C-alpha positions in Angstrom: -5.1 -6.4 32.1 -2.9 -3.4 32.8 0.7 -2.8 31.8 3.3 -0.2 32.5 4.3 -0.2 28.8 2.3 1.2 25.9 2.3 2.2 22.3 5.4 4.4 22.4 7.6 1.7 23.8 6.2 -0.9 21.4 6.7 1.3 18.4 10.3 2.0 19.5 11.1 -1.7 19.8 9.4 -2.4 16.4 11.7 0.2 14.8 14.7 -1.6 16.0 13.5 -5.1 15.1 12.6 -3.8 11.6 16.4 -3.5 10.9 16.5 -7.3 10.9 13.2 -8.0 9.1 12.1 -5.3 6.6 8.7 -7.0 6.2 7.5 -6.0 9.7 4.6 -3.6 9.2 3.3 -0.6 11.1 1.8 -0.7 14.6 -2.0 -0.9 14.9 -2.9 -2.1 18.4 -1.7 -4.5 21.1 -3.1 -6.8 23.8 -1.5 -8.1 27.0 -1.6 -11.9 27.6 -2.0 -13.7 30.9 1.8 -13.9 31.2 2.0 -10.1 30.8 3.5 -10.6 27.3 2.4 -8.4 24.4 0.6 -9.5 21.3 1.0 -6.7 18.7 -1.3 -6.4 15.7 0.5 -4.8 12.7 -0.6 -3.5 9.3 0.5 -6.7 7.6 0.5 -9.4 10.4 1.4 -9.8 14.1 4.3 -10.2 16.4 5.0 -11.1 20.0 7.0 -9.2 22.6 7.9 -10.3 26.1 7.6 -7.9 29.0 11.4 -8.2 29.7 12.2 -7.1 26.1 10.3 -3.8 26.6 12.1 -3.3 29.9 15.5 -3.9 28.2 14.5 -1.5 25.4 15.1 1.5 27.7 18.7 1.3 26.3 20.2 -0.1 23.1 18.8 -3.6 22.6 21.2 -6.5 22.0 21.6 -7.7 18.4 20.7 -11.3 19.5 17.4 -10.0 21.1 16.4 -8.0 18.1 17.1 -11.0 15.7 14.9 -13.3 17.8 12.1 -10.7 18.0 12.2 -10.1 14.2 11.9 -13.9 13.6 8.6 -13.9 15.5 6.9 -11.7 12.9 3.9 -13.7 11.3 2.9 -12.1 8.0 -0.7 -12.1 6.9 -1.4 -14.1 3.8 -1.9 -11.8 0.7 -5.4 -11.3 -0.6 -5.9 -11.1 -4.4 -8.9 -9.3 -5.6 -10.5 -10.8 -8.7 -11.2 -8.5 -11.6 -13.2 -8.9 -14.9 -14.4 -7.1 -18.0 -16.4 -3.9 -17.5 -19.6 -5.3 -19.0 -19.8 -7.8 -16.2 -20.2 -5.1 -13.5 -23.8 -4.0 -14.5 -24.8 -7.7 -14.5 -23.3 -8.2 -11.1 -25.2 -5.1 -9.8 -28.5 -6.4 -11.2 -28.0 -9.8 -9.6 -27.1 -8.2 -6.3 -30.3 -6.0 -6.4 -32.4 -9.1 -7.1 -30.8 -11.0 -4.3 -31.3 -8.0 -2.0 -35.0 -7.9 -2.8 -35.4 -11.6 -2.4 -33.7 -11.3 1.0 -36.2 -8.7 2.1 -39.1 -10.9 1.0 -37.8 -14.0 2.7 -37.0 -11.9 5.8 -40.6 -10.8 6.0 -41.8 -14.4 5.6 -39.4 -15.6 8.3 -40.6 -12.9 10.7 -44.0 -14.3 10.5 -42.8 -17.7 11.7 -42.2 -18.7 15.4 -38.6 -18.0 16.6 -36.6 -21.2 17.0 -33.3 -21.2 18.7 -30.4 -22.4 16.6 -26.9 -23.8 17.4 -25.3 -21.9 14.5 -23.4 -19.5 16.7 -22.0 -22.3 18.8 -21.1 -24.3 15.7 -19.3 -21.3 14.2 -17.2 -20.9 17.4 -16.3 -24.5 17.5 -15.3 -24.4 13.8 -13.0 -21.4 14.6 -11.4 -23.2 17.5 -10.8 -26.3 15.3 -9.2 -24.1 12.6 -6.8 -22.5 15.2 -5.9 -25.9 16.6 -5.2 -27.3 13.1 -3.0 -24.3 12.3 -1.0 -24.7 15.5 -0.4 -28.4 14.9 0.4 -28.0 11.2 2.8 -25.1 11.6 4.3 -25.5 15.1 7.4 -23.4 14.3 5.1 -20.4 13.9 4.2 -20.7 17.7 7.3 -22.1 19.4 10.4 -19.9 19.8 13.8 -19.8 21.4 13.2 -16.6 23.2 16.4 -15.9 25.2 19.9 -15.7 23.8 22.5 -18.1 25.1 24.6 -17.2 28.2 28.3 -16.8 27.2 30.3 -19.5 29.0 32.6 -20.9 26.3 35.9 -21.0 28.1 35.9 -24.8 28.8 35.8 -27.8 26.4 32.2 -28.3 27.4 30.0 -25.4 28.3 26.4 -24.8 29.5 23.8 -22.9 27.4 20.7 -21.6 29.1 17.7 -20.7 26.9 14.0 -20.1 27.3 11.6 -21.9 24.9 8.2 -20.2 24.6 5.0 -21.7 23.3 2.6 -19.0 22.1 0.0 -21.6 20.9 -3.4 -21.3 22.5 -4.3 -25.0 22.6 -1.5 -27.1 21.2 1.2 -28.8 23.3 4.6 -29.5 21.7 7.5 -31.8 22.6 10.9 -33.1 21.5 12.3 -29.8 20.0 15.3 -30.1 17.7 17.8 -27.2 17.9 20.6 -26.5 15.5 23.7 -25.0 17.2 26.2 -23.2 14.9 29.7 -22.2 16.1 31.4 -19.0 14.9 34.9 -17.5 15.3 35.5 -13.9 16.5 35.3 -12.8 12.8 31.9 -14.5 12.4 33.3 -17.3 10.3 31.3 -20.5 10.7 33.3 -23.4 12.2 30.6 -26.1 12.3 27.2 -27.1 13.6 25.4 -29.8 15.5 21.9 -30.8 16.4 20.5 -31.3 19.9 17.1 -32.7 20.8 15.4 -31.3 23.9 13.1 -34.0 25.3 10.7 -31.7 27.1 7.0 -31.0 26.9 6.0 -27.4 26.1 2.3 -26.7 27.1 0.3 -24.0 25.4 1.0 -20.4 26.4 4.0 -21.3 28.5 7.7 -20.6 28.9 10.3 -23.3 29.8 13.9 -22.8 30.7 16.2 -25.3 29.2 19.9 -26.0 30.1 22.0 -27.6 27.4 25.6 -29.0 27.7 27.4 -28.8 24.3 30.9 -29.4 23.2 33.2 -26.4 22.4 34.8 -26.2 19.0 38.4 -24.8 18.8 38.5 -21.0 18.2 34.8 -20.7 19.1 33.8 -17.1 20.0 30.0 -17.3 19.7 27.2 -19.7 19.0 23.8 -19.3 17.3 20.6 -21.3 18.2 17.9 -22.1 15.7 14.8 -24.2 16.3 14.5 -26.7 13.4 11.8 -29.2 14.2 9.2 -29.9 17.0 6.5 -32.5 17.5 2.8 -31.9 18.3 1.0 -34.0 20.8 
């Protein structure tokens, strides 16, 4: 799948997002999804970009956009290498050599037997799919994001907020998303907050536009949206 954007544009957007999340690693490679969004592999994890975000990155990106992008960073789990006393190393090498010789012997024996087809490869694939599905259902907030900042319209007592909710999961469908709305003054002092439940269904690998009607607190200058909870089907 071709794209008009490449490594240079992605690295530029990563540099801006890193100001809001210092854990974001270095660029390694990227792939383009069916929706022409970008899945970027980093030195320590992965992150998702939308096509529109790379288009908007031709100038200075909005702070709200960069904050949302930075939140999408999924960090790899750390790997701890086991260590032991030095005298154990020769023993390990000897055991490894014995195992290697035995593998060769058994391999020669197996070559003399008729070849029988095995479902091991299919079973391994099925196991990987099950693991992915379990991860998506156990940690839904790693795959569901509020991907567009709200549209300013806070002049009236009640105003409308338009947002996009994106499901990056491959197989899991989510529903009933709970969003926390926090209100701020023009000096970024928090006024209060409330919770709104979006009773919608979010299929895998999809984007859904949601319109919310919320009350306006006195002296409200801006609001912040945060996804708190979502259910898996």
